[in-house]
NUTOR-846669 format. One record per residue: x, y, z of N, C-alpha, C in turn; residue number from 1. Coordinates in steps of 0.2 Angstrom, whole numbers, plus 5000, padded with zeros to 4 digits. Each point is the difference from the previous one (the first is absolute). Layout:
NUTOR-846669
X:Y:Z:X:Y:Z:X:Y:Z:NUM;
...
This chain:
NUTOR-846669
4738:4985:4994:4996:4996:5005:5002:5003:5007:1;
4994:5001:5004:5000:5002:5007:5005:4998:5005:2;
5004:5002:5004:5005:4999:5005:4995:4995:5005:3;
5001:4994:5002:4997:4998:5006:5002:5005:5008:4;
4994:4999:5002:5000:5005:5006:5003:4996:5006:5;
5000:4993:4999:5003:4996:5005:5007:4999:4999:6;
5004:5003:4995:5007:5000:4999:5004:5001:5007:7;
5005:4996:5002:5004:5001:5005:5003:5007:5000:8;
5002:5005:5004:5004:5006:5000:5006:4997:5003:9;
5005:5003:4995:5008:4998:5001:5002:5002:5008:10;
5003:4995:5003:5002:5000:5006:5005:5005:5000:11;
5002:5004:5006:5003:5005:5001:5004:4999:5008:12;
5007:5004:5000:5002:4998:5005:4997:5000:5007:13;
4995:5007:4999:4996:5001:5006:4995:4994:5001:14;
4996:4998:4995:4996:4995:5001:5003:4994:5002:15;
5006:4997:4998:5004:4995:5002:5002:5000:5007:16;
5001:5007:5002:5003:5001:5008:4994:4998:5004:17;
4994:5003:4998:4993:4998:5004:4997:4994:5000:18;
5001:4996:4995:5000:4993:4998:5003:4996:5006:19;
5007:5003:5001:5005:4996:5004:4999:5002:5006:20;
4997:5005:5001:5001:5004:5008:5006:5002:5001:21;
5004:5002:4997:5006:5004:5001:5001:5006:4997:22;
5006:5003:5001:5002:5008:4997:5002:4999:4994:23;
4999:5005:4997:5001:5001:4991:5008:4999:4999:24;
5004:5003:5007:5007:4999:4999:5002:4992:5001:25;
4997:4996:5003:5001:4993:5001:4999:4998:4994:26;
4995:5001:4995:4999:4998:4993:5006:5002:4996:27;
5002:5006:5001:5005:5002:4996:5006:4998:5000:28;
5002:4998:5007:5006:4998:5002:5000:4991:4998:29;
4995:4997:4999:5000:4994:4996:5004:4999:4994:30;
4998:5006:4997:5004:5002:4994:5006:5002:4999:31;
5001:5004:5003:5006:5005:4999:5004:5000:5006:32;
4999:4996:5007:5006:4999:5004:4997:4995:5004:33;
5000:4993:4996:4998:4994:5004:5003:4998:5006:34;
5007:5004:5001:5003:4998:5006:4996:5002:5007:35;
4997:5005:4998:4996:5003:5006:4994:4995:5004:36;
4999:4996:4995:4993:4995:5002:5002:4993:5001:37;
4997:4997:5004:5002:4993:5002:4997:4995:4993:38;
5004:4995:4998:4998:4996:4994:4992:4999:5000:39;
4998:4998:5006:4992:4997:5000:4996:5006:4998:40;
5001:5007:5003:4997:5006:4998:5001:5001:4993:41;
5005:5000:4997:5001:5003:4993:4997:4995:4996:42;
5000:4993:5001:4997:4995:4996:4992:5001:5000:43;
4998:5002:5006:4991:5001:5000:4999:5006:4996:44;
5003:5005:5001:4999:5007:4994:5000:4998:4994:45;
5005:4996:4997:5001:4998:4993:4995:4995:4998:46;
4998:4996:5004:4996:4995:4998:4993:5004:5001:47;
4998:5005:5005:4994:5004:4999:5000:5004:4992:48;
5006:5003:5000:4999:5005:4993:5000:4996:4994:49;
5003:4994:5000:4998:4995:4994:4993:4999:4999:50;
4997:4998:5006:4992:4999:5000:4996:5006:4998:51;
5001:5005:5002:4997:5005:5000:5002:5005:4993:52;
5005:4997:4997:5001:5003:4993:5005:5006:5001:53;
5004:5001:5006:5004:5007:5001:5007:4998:4996:54;
5001:5006:4996:5007:4998:4996:5006:5002:5003:55;
4998:5005:5006:5006:5001:5003:5001:5008:5000:56;
5004:5003:5003:5001:5008:5000:5002:5002:4993:57;
4996:5006:4999:5002:5003:4992:5007:5001:5001:58;
5006:4998:4995:5006:5003:5000:4999:5007:4999:59;
4997:5003:4996:5001:5006:4997:4998:5004:5006:60;
4996:4999:5004:4998:5005:5005:5005:5000:5006:61;
5003:4993:5002:5005:4999:5003:5006:5004:4998:62;
5002:5001:4993:5005:5003:4998:4999:5008:5002:63;
4994:5002:4999:4998:5007:5001:5000:5002:5007:64;
4999:4994:5004:5002:5002:5008:5007:5000:5003:65;
5003:4995:4996:5007:5000:5003:5005:5004:4996:66;
4997:5003:4995:5005:5001:4996:5005:4997:4997:67;
4999:4992:5000:5005:4996:4998:4997:4995:4995:68;
5004:4998:4993:4998:4996:4996:5000:4994:5001:69;
5007:4999:5005:5002:4992:5000:5003:4998:4994:70;
5002:5004:4994:5004:4999:4994:5005:5003:4998:71;
5005:4997:4997:5005:5003:4997:4999:5001:4993:72;
5003:5007:4997:4998:4999:4993:5008:4999:4996:73;
4999:4997:4995:5007:4999:4997:4999:5003:4993:74;
5005:5006:4998:4998:5002:4994:5006:4998:4996:75;
4998:4996:4994:5003:4998:4996:5002:5004:4993:76;
5006:4999:4997:5002:5004:4995:4996:4997:4993:77;
4996:4995:5001:4997:4995:4993:4994:5000:5000:78;
4997:4997:4995:4993:4998:5001:5000:4994:5005:79;
4993:4998:5002:4999:4996:5007:5002:4993:4999:80;
5000:4998:4993:5002:4992:4998:5008:5000:5002:81;
5004:5006:4999:5008:4999:5001:5001:4996:5005:82;
4996:5003:5007:5001:4998:5007:5000:4991:4999:83;
4997:4997:4996:4999:4993:5000:5004:4997:4995:84;
5003:5003:4995:5003:4998:4994:5007:5000:5002:85;
5003:5005:5003:5007:5001:5000:5004:4997:5006:86;
5005:4996:5000:5003:4996:5005:5002:5004:5005:87;
5003:5006:4998:5002:5005:5006:4995:5003:5004:88;
4995:5002:4997:4994:5003:5002:4996:4994:5005:89;
5000:4995:4997:4997:4994:5005:5004:5000:5007:90;
5006:4999:4999:5004:4999:5006:4998:5006:5004:91;
5001:5006:4997:4998:5006:5004:4993:5000:5004:92;
4996:4998:4996:4993:4999:5004:4999:4996:5005:93;
5004:4994:4999:5000:4995:5007:5004:5003:5006:94;
5005:5003:4998:5003:5003:5007:4995:5005:5003:95;
4998:5004:4995:4995:5006:5003:4993:4997:5003:96;
4998:4993:4997:4994:5000:5004:5001:4995:5006:97;
5007:4997:5001:5002:4998:5006:5000:5005:5005:98;
5002:5004:4999:5001:5007:5005:4992:5003:5001:99;
4996:4999:4996:4993:5001:5000:4997:4996:5005:100;
5001:4994:4999:4997:4994:5003:5003:5001:5008:101;
5006:5001:5001:5002:5000:5006:4997:5005:5005:102;
4998:5007:4995:4997:5005:5005:4992:4999:4999:103;
4998:4995:4997:4992:5000:4999:4996:5005:4997:104;
5004:5001:4994:4997:5005:4994:5000:4997:4994:105;
4996:5004:4996:4998:4998:4993:5005:5003:4996:106;
5000:5000:4994:5005:5002:4994:4995:5000:4993:107;
5000:5007:4999:4997:5003:4992:5005:5001:4997:108;
4997:4998:4993:5006:5001:4995:4997:5006:4997:109;
5005:5005:4997:4998:5006:4997:5004:5002:4993:110;
4998:4997:4995:5004:5001:4995:5001:5008:4998:111;
5006:5000:4995:5001:5007:4999:5005:5000:4994:112;
4995:4997:4995:5005:5000:4994:5001:5006:4998:113;
5007:4999:4997:5001:5006:4997:4998:5004:4995:114;
4995:4997:4996:4997:5002:4994:4992:5003:5003:115;
4998:4999:5006:4995:5003:5002:5000:5006:5005:116;
4997:5006:5000:4999:5005:5004:4996:5000:5006:117;
4994:4997:4999:4996:5000:5005:5003:4998:5007:118;
4998:5003:5004:5004:4999:5007:4993:5000:5005:119;
4994:4998:4997:4995:4999:5005:5000:4993:5006:120;
5003:4995:4996:5003:4994:5004:5003:5001:5007:121;
5004:5007:4999:5004:5001:5006:4996:5003:5005:122;
4995:5005:4998:4996:5004:5003:4996:4995:5004:123;
4997:4996:4996:4995:4995:5003:5001:4995:5005:124;
5007:4999:4999:5003:4994:5005:4999:5001:5006:125;
4997:4995:5005:4999:5000:5006:5006:4995:5003:126;
5004:5004:5002:5005:4999:5003:5004:5003:5006:127;
5004:4997:5003:5004:5004:5006:5006:5002:4998:128;
5003:4999:4995:5007:5001:4996:5001:4997:4995:129;
5005:5003:4997:5002:4997:4993:5008:4998:5000:130;
5001:4995:4996:5005:4997:4997:5002:5001:4993:131;
5005:5006:4998:5000:5000:4994:5006:4996:4996:132;
4998:4996:4995:5005:4996:4997:5002:5002:4993:133;
5006:5002:5001:5004:5002:4994:4997:5005:4994:134;
4998:5005:5004:4996:5005:4994:5005:5006:5000:135;
4999:5002:4993:5004:5006:4998:4997:5007:5004:136;
5006:5004:5000:4998:5006:5004:4996:5005:4999:137;
4998:4999:4993:4994:5003:4997:4994:4997:4999:138;
4997:4996:5003:4996:4996:5000:4994:5003:5003:139;
4994:5002:4996:4995:5004:5004:4998:4996:5005:140;
4999:4993:5001:4997:4996:5004:5005:5000:5008:141;
5006:5002:4999:5004:5001:5007:4998:5006:5002:142;
5000:5005:4995:4997:5007:5003:4994:5001:5003:143;
4995:4994:4999:4993:5000:5001:5001:4996:5009:144;
5005:4996:5000:5002:4995:5005:5002:5005:5006:145;
5005:5006:4998:5004:5004:5005:4994:5004:5001:146;
4995:5002:4997:4995:5005:5004:4995:4997:5005:147;
5001:4992:5001:4996:4997:5005:5004:5003:5007:148;
4995:5000:5004:5004:5000:5007:5001:4995:5005:149;
5003:4994:4995:5002:4993:5002:5008:4999:5001:150;
5002:4995:5003:5006:4999:4998:5003:4996:4994:151;
5006:5001:4999:5001:4998:4992:5008:4997:5001:152;
5001:4994:4996:5006:4997:5000:5002:4999:4993:153;
5006:5001:4997:5002:4999:4993:5004:4995:5000:154;
4999:4997:4995:5004:4992:4998:5004:5003:4992:155;
5007:5001:5001:5004:4999:4994:5000:5008:4998:156;
4994:5002:4997:5000:5007:4998:4994:5004:5001:157;
4999:5006:5001:5006:5004:5000:5003:5002:5007:158;
5006:5001:5001:5003:5003:5005:4997:5007:5002:159;
4996:5000:5007:4998:5007:5002:5001:5000:5006:160;
5004:5006:5001:5003:5002:5007:4996:5000:5006:161;
4993:5000:4999:4995:5000:5006:4997:4993:5000:162;
5000:4995:4998:4997:4993:5000:5006:4995:5002:163;
4997:4996:5003:5003:4994:5002:5001:4997:4992:164;
5005:4995:5000:5003:4997:4994:5003:4993:5001:165;
4998:4995:4995:5003:4994:5001:5003:4997:4992:166;
5006:4998:5001:5003:4999:4993:5006:4997:4999:167;
5003:4998:4996:5008:4998:5000:5003:5007:4996:168;
5006:5001:5002:5006:5004:4997:5001:4998:4994:169;
4995:5001:4995:5001:4999:4992:5006:5002:4997:170;
5002:5005:5001:5007:5002:4997:5006:4995:5002:171;
5000:4999:5006:5005:4996:5003:4999:4993:4997:172;
4994:4998:5000:4999:4992:4997:5002:4999:4994:173;
4998:5005:4995:5002:4998:4994:5008:5001:4998:174;
5002:5005:5004:5007:5001:4998:5005:4994:5002:175;
4997:4995:5005:5003:4993:5001:4999:4996:4993:176;
4994:5001:4996:5000:4997:4994:5005:5003:4995:177;
4999:5007:4999:5006:5003:4996:5007:4997:5001:178;
5002:5002:5006:5007:4997:5003:5000:4993:4997:179;
4996:4996:5002:5002:4992:4998:5000:4999:4990:180;
4996:5004:4998:5001:5001:4993:5007:5003:4998:181;
5001:5005:5002:5007:5003:4999:5006:4996:5001:182;
5000:4996:5005:5004:4996:5002:5001:4994:4995:183;
4994:4998:4997:5000:4993:4995:5003:5004:4995:184;
5000:5006:4998:5004:5003:4993:4995:5003:4996:185;
4993:5002:5002:4994:5002:4996:5001:5007:5000:186;
4999:5003:4994:5001:5007:4997:4996:5002:4996:187;
4996:4997:4995:4998:4999:4997:4992:4998:5002:188;
4996:5004:5001:4994:4997:5003:4992:5004:4998:189;
4997:4998:5001:4992:5002:4999:4996:5000:5006:190;
4996:5004:5002:4995:5001:5005:4992:5000:4998:191;
4998:4996:5003:4993:4998:5000:4996:5002:5007:192;
4995:5006:5000:4998:5003:5005:4993:5000:5001:193;
4997:5000:5007:4993:5001:5000:4998:5008:4998:194;
4994:5002:5000:4997:5007:4999:5005:5005:5003:195;
5000:5004:4997:5005:5007:5004:4994:5007:5001:196;
4994:4998:4997:4997:5006:5001:4992:4998:5000:197;
4995:5004:5000:4992:4998:5000:4998:4999:4993:198;
5004:5004:4996:4999:5001:4993:5003:4994:4997:199;
4995:4996:4994:5004:4992:4997:5005:5003:4995:200;
5006:4995:5001:5004:5001:4996:5004:4993:5001:201;
5000:4996:4994:5002:4994:4998:5005:5001:4994:202;
5007:5002:5001:5005:5000:4997:5006:5003:5003:203;
5003:5003:4997:5007:5004:5004:4999:5004:5004:204;
5004:5000:5006:4999:5005:5004:5006:5004:5000:205;
5000:5006:4999:5006:5005:4999:5002:5001:5006:206;
5007:5003:5001:5003:5001:5007:4995:5006:5003:207;
4999:5005:4997:4994:5005:5003:4994:4997:5004:208;
4998:4994:4995:4993:4998:5003:5003:4996:5006:209;
5005:4996:5001:5004:4997:5005:4998:5004:5006:210;
5004:5006:4999:5001:5005:5005:4995:5003:5003:211;
4993:5000:4996:4994:5004:5001:4994:4995:5003:212;
5003:4993:5001:4995:4995:5002:4996:5001:5006:213;
4995:5000:4998:4994:5001:5007:5001:4994:5005:214;
5002:4993:4997:4999:4995:5004:5007:4999:5003:215;
5000:5002:5006:5007:5001:5004:5004:4992:5000:216;
4997:4995:5001:5005:4993:5000:5002:4999:4993:217;
4997:5002:4995:5004:4998:4993:5005:5005:4999:218;
4998:5008:5001:5005:5005:5001:5007:4997:5004:219;
4998:4999:5006:5006:4998:5004:5005:4994:4998:220;
4996:4995:4996:5003:4994:4997:5004:5002:4994:221;
4998:5004:4996:5003:5003:4994:5006:5004:5002:222;
4999:5005:5004:5005:5005:5002:5007:4996:5003:223;
4999:4996:5004:5004:4994:5003:5004:4995:4995:224;
4997:4998:4995:5003:4996:4994:5003:5006:4996:225;
4998:5006:4999:5003:5005:4996:5009:5002:5004:226;
4998:5002:5006:5007:5001:5003:5005:4995:5002:227;
4997:4993:4999:5004:4994:5001:5004:4999:4994:228;
4997:5000:4995:5003:4999:4993:5003:5005:4997:229;
4998:5006:5002:5004:5006:4998:5008:5000:5004:230;
4999:4997:5005:5006:5001:5005:5005:4994:4996:231;
4997:4995:4996:5004:4995:4998:5003:5001:4992:232;
4997:5008:4998:5003:5001:4995:4994:4999:4994:233;
4994:4999:5002:4994:4999:4994:4997:5008:5000:234;
5000:5002:4994:4994:5004:4998:4994:5001:5000:235;
4996:5001:5004:4994:4999:5003:4995:5002:4995:236;
5003:5007:4997:4995:5001:4994:4998:4996:4995:237;
5005:4995:5000:5000:4996:4993:4997:4991:5002:238;
4998:5000:5007:4997:4995:5002:4992:5000:4999:239;
4999:4995:4995:4992:5000:4999:4996:4998:5005:240;
4995:5005:5003:4996:4998:5006:4993:5000:4997:241;
4997:4995:5000:4993:4998:4997:4995:4998:5006:242;
4994:5005:4999:4995:5001:5006:4994:4996:4997:243;
4998:4997:5005:4992:4997:4998:4995:5003:5005:244;
4994:5001:4998:4995:5003:5005:4997:4994:5004:245;
4998:4995:4996:4997:4994:5004:5006:4994:5002:246;
4998:4999:5006:5006:4994:5003:4998:4994:4999:247;
5002:4997:4995:4997:4994:4998:5006:4997:4997:248;
5000:4993:5001:5006:4995:4995:5000:5003:4992:249;
4994:5001:4998:5000:5001:4993:5004:5006:4999:250;
4999:5005:5004:5003:5007:5000:5006:4999:5000:251;
5004:4995:5005:5008:4999:5000:5002:4997:4994:252;
4995:4997:4997:5003:4996:4993:5001:5004:4996:253;
4995:5006:4997:5000:5003:4996:5006:5006:5001:254;
5001:5002:5008:5005:5005:5001:5006:4997:4999:255;
5002:4994:5001:5006:4996:4998:5002:4999:4992:256;
4993:5000:4995:5000:5000:4993:5004:5006:4999:257;
4996:5004:5002:5003:5008:4998:5007:5001:5001:258;
5001:4998:5006:5008:5002:5002:5004:4996:4994:259;
4999:4993:5000:5004:4997:4995:4999:5000:4993:260;
4995:5003:4998:4999:5004:4993:5004:5006:4999:261;
5001:5003:5005:5004:5007:5000:5007:4999:4999:262;
5003:4993:5005:5006:5000:5000:5002:4993:5002:263;
5000:4996:4995:5001:4991:5001:5006:4999:5004:264;
5005:5007:5001:5005:4996:5004:5001:5002:5006:265;
4994:5001:5004:4999:5002:5007:5002:4993:5003:266;
5003:5000:5005:5003:4994:5004:4995:4999:5006:267;
4996:5005:5003:4997:4999:5005:4992:5004:5000:268;
4995:4998:5003:4994:5004:5000:4999:4999:5008:269;
5000:5006:5002:4998:5002:5008:4993:5003:5000:270;
4997:4996:5003:4992:5001:5001:4998:5003:5007:271;
4997:5004:5001:4998:5003:5007:4993:4997:5003:272;
5000:4992:4997:4995:4997:5005:5001:4994:4996:273;
4997:4995:5005:5002:4992:4996:4995:4998:4996:274;
4992:5003:5000:4996:4999:4994:5003:5002:4994:275;
5003:5006:5000:5003:5002:4994:5005:4995:4996:276;
5005:4999:5006:5005:4995:4998:4998:4994:4998:277;
4995:4996:5003:4996:4993:4998:4999:5001:4993:278;
4996:5006:4997:4998:5001:4993:5007:5000:4996:279;
5006:5004:5003:5006:5000:4996:5002:4993:5000:280;
5001:4996:5004:5001:4993:4999:4997:4996:4994:281;
4994:5002:5000:4995:4997:4994:5002:5001:4993:282;
5001:5008:5000:5002:5003:4994:5009:4997:4998:283;
5003:4998:5005:5007:4998:4998:5000:4993:4998:284;
4995:4996:5002:4998:4993:4997:4998:5001:4993:285;
4995:5004:5000:4998:5000:4993:5004:5002:4994:286;
5006:5003:5002:5005:5002:4995:5005:4994:5000:287;
4998:4995:5004:5006:4996:5000:5008:5001:5004:288;
4998:5005:5003:5006:5004:5006:4999:4996:5006:289;
5007:4998:5002:5002:4996:5005:5001:5004:5007:290;
4997:4999:5005:5000:5002:5007:5003:4997:5005:291;
5006:5002:5001:5005:5006:4999:5005:5001:4996:292;
5001:4995:4996:5005:4998:4996:5000:5006:4995:293;
4995:5001:4996:4999:5006:4996:4997:5007:5002:294;
4996:4999:5006:4997:5006:5002:4998:5000:5007:295;
5003:5005:5004:4999:5000:5007:4992:5005:5001:296;
4995:4996:5006:4996:5003:5001:4998:5001:5008:297;
4999:5006:5001:4999:5000:5007:4994:5004:5003:298;
4996:4999:5006:4994:5003:5003:5002:5003:5005:299;
4994:5002:5004:4999:5003:5006:4993:4998:5004:300;
5000:4997:5006:4995:4998:5004:5001:4994:5003:301;
5002:4996:4995:5001:4992:5005:4993:4995:5000:302;
4994:5000:4995:4995:4998:5002:5001:4993:4997:303;
4996:4995:5001:5000:4995:5002:5001:4996:4991:304;
4998:5003:4996:4999:4997:4993:5009:5001:4999:305;
5002:5006:5002:5008:5003:4998:5005:4994:5003:306;
4997:4998:5006:5005:4995:5003:5000:4993:4997:307;
4994:4999:4997:5001:4994:4997:5003:4999:4993:308;
4999:5007:4997:5005:5000:4995:5006:5001:5000:309;
5003:5002:5006:5006:5000:5001:5002:5007:4998:310;
4997:5004:5002:5001:5008:4995:5006:5003:5006:311;
5006:5003:4998:5003:5004:5005:4996:5008:5000:312;
4998:5001:5008:4996:5005:5000:5002:5002:5008:313;
4996:5005:5002:5001:5004:5006:4993:4998:5004:314;
5001:4996:5005:4995:4999:5004:4997:5005:5006:315;
4994:5002:5000:4997:5004:5005:4995:4996:5004:316;
4998:5001:5006:4996:4997:5003:4994:5003:5000:317;
4996:4998:4995:4992:5004:4997:4995:4999:5005:318;
5001:4991:5003:4995:5001:5005:5000:5004:5007:319;
5007:4999:5003:5001:5004:5004:4999:5008:5000:320;
5000:5002:4993:4999:5007:5000:4993:5001:5000:321;
4996:4995:4998:4992:5003:5002:4997:4999:5008:322;
5003:4995:5003:5001:5000:5007:5003:5005:5003:323;
5004:5003:4999:5003:5005:5003:4997:5008:4999:324;
4996:4999:4994:4997:5006:4998:4994:5002:5005:325;
4996:4993:4999:4995:4998:5006:5000:5003:5006:326;
5006:4997:5003:5002:5001:5007:5000:5006:5001:327;
5004:5005:4995:5001:5007:5002:4993:5003:5000:328;
4996:4999:4996:4995:5004:4999:4995:4997:5006:329;
4999:4996:5002:4996:4998:5007:5003:5001:5006:330;
5007:5002:5000:5002:5000:5006:5000:5008:5001:331;
5000:5003:5008:4999:5007:5001:5007:5003:4999:332;
5002:5004:4997:5006:5006:5000:5000:5006:5002:333;
5006:5003:5002:5000:5005:5002:4998:5006:4994:334;
4995:5004:5001:5000:5005:4994:5006:5004:4999:335;
5000:5001:4992:5006:5004:4998:5006:4996:5000:336;
5001:4995:5002:5005:4995:5000:4999:4994:4996:337;
5001:5000:4993:4998:4996:4996:5007:4994:5000:338;
4997:4993:4999:5005:4995:5001:5002:4998:4994:339;
5005:4995:4999:5003:4998:4994:5003:4994:5001:340;
4997:4995:4995:5002:4992:5002:5004:5000:4992:341;
5006:4998:5002:5005:4998:4993:5002:4992:5001:342;
4996:4998:4995:5001:4993:4998:5006:4998:4998:343;
5003:4993:5002:5006:4997:4997:4998:4996:4994:344;
5006:5002:4995:4999:4997:4994:5005:4993:4999:345;
5001:4995:4995:5005:4997:5000:5000:4998:4991:346;
5008:5002:4999:5001:4997:4993:5001:4992:4998:347;
4995:4998:4996:4999:4994:4999:5004:4998:4994:348;
5006:4996:5000:5003:5000:4995:4999:4993:4995:349;
4995:4999:4997:4997:4994:4996:5004:4998:4995:350;
4996:4997:4995:5003:4996:4995:5000:5005:4993:351;
4997:5005:5001:5000:5005:4993:5003:5006:4998:352;
5007:4999:5006:5005:5006:4998:5007:4996:5000:353;
5003:5002:4994:5006:4998:5000:5005:5005:4996:354;
5007:4999:5001:5004:5004:4994:4998:5001:4994:355;
5000:5006:4997:4999:5001:4992:5005:4996:4996:356;
4997:4997:4995:5004:4998:4995:5002:5002:4994:357;
5005:5001:4996:5000:5004:4994:4995:4999:4996:358;
4999:5004:4994:4994:4999:4995:5001:4994:4997:359;
5008:4999:4997:4999:4993:4998:4999:4994:5003:360;
5001:5000:5007:4998:4995:5003:4994:4999:5002:361;
4996:5005:5000:4994:5000:5002:4996:4997:4993:362;
5002:5001:4994:4997:4999:4995:5002:4995:4995:363;
5007:4997:5002:5002:4996:4995:5003:4994:5004:364;
4998:4999:5006:5002:4993:5005:5001:5002:5006:365;
5001:4993:5003:5000:5001:5008:5008:5002:5001:366;
């Protein structure tokens, strides 16, 4: 079918300005700098634009002209859906979004699943800077980010000397948990941890694998646990550490199952996240074990579900972490002077930790 020769040509900034009898700058200001116009003039511009079908300035052309995208890129270490499923990630996103809102910026999520090597999403991202959220040091997406000539702020990991960083002191935080368990009398423990490297491993993590971990947060927590329990006379090489690649409650349950099958006399399962700990609680219940009478379970993060379960855990301010990262990225800083924000943590002594009972007490009566 032939196109009608009477179809109206799309309105442009120039034709709208001519229709109104104003400059193109005035039309542009109506969209981009409304404070430069009186409310009456801005309304007249927008009303006329709607009548003529003018959609507004081209954002791509504007970004090319100003060299500003008006958006922050968030590099995740997971698939995109993780950001909307994991409680800690959700809180972090809320905090980062609040900082972006305050600055009038948008937010672009860039997934960096450990099982994917394609970094095109980083190269294509139209952003003014990146927040890197808990990415391993050898991730190719991180390398692609560092090739871009834009500011970068790292949250949690990795620690790089020339970049701004936000996060808790993981070693000190989990040492407070270790000290608490040691004072309660626990020496026969098992550990459930999140992934230690980009390669999948759902099983025991050797001492060598712990030492070579490319996820610095998990490495710091395991190292601090090893140091604290070693000082208390525990041979860390004999402590079973079970790693799970996927961060889910089901993974936490299977990790606890593996630990208890390996050593039914374990008195405490120390989990490096609340999600894993909630799964361990489920496994304990399925075995008929009472927590904390028969088994102590601890976590790390302080998410809402852990609080409702009465979990003994370490609380970190995840929402504030996201907000602090956004503020660091969007504020100017002196070149060559990376900034560091160390967030405070708090040991929460919930209802899932108690002194260990003897094997006979645990199996044959209260």
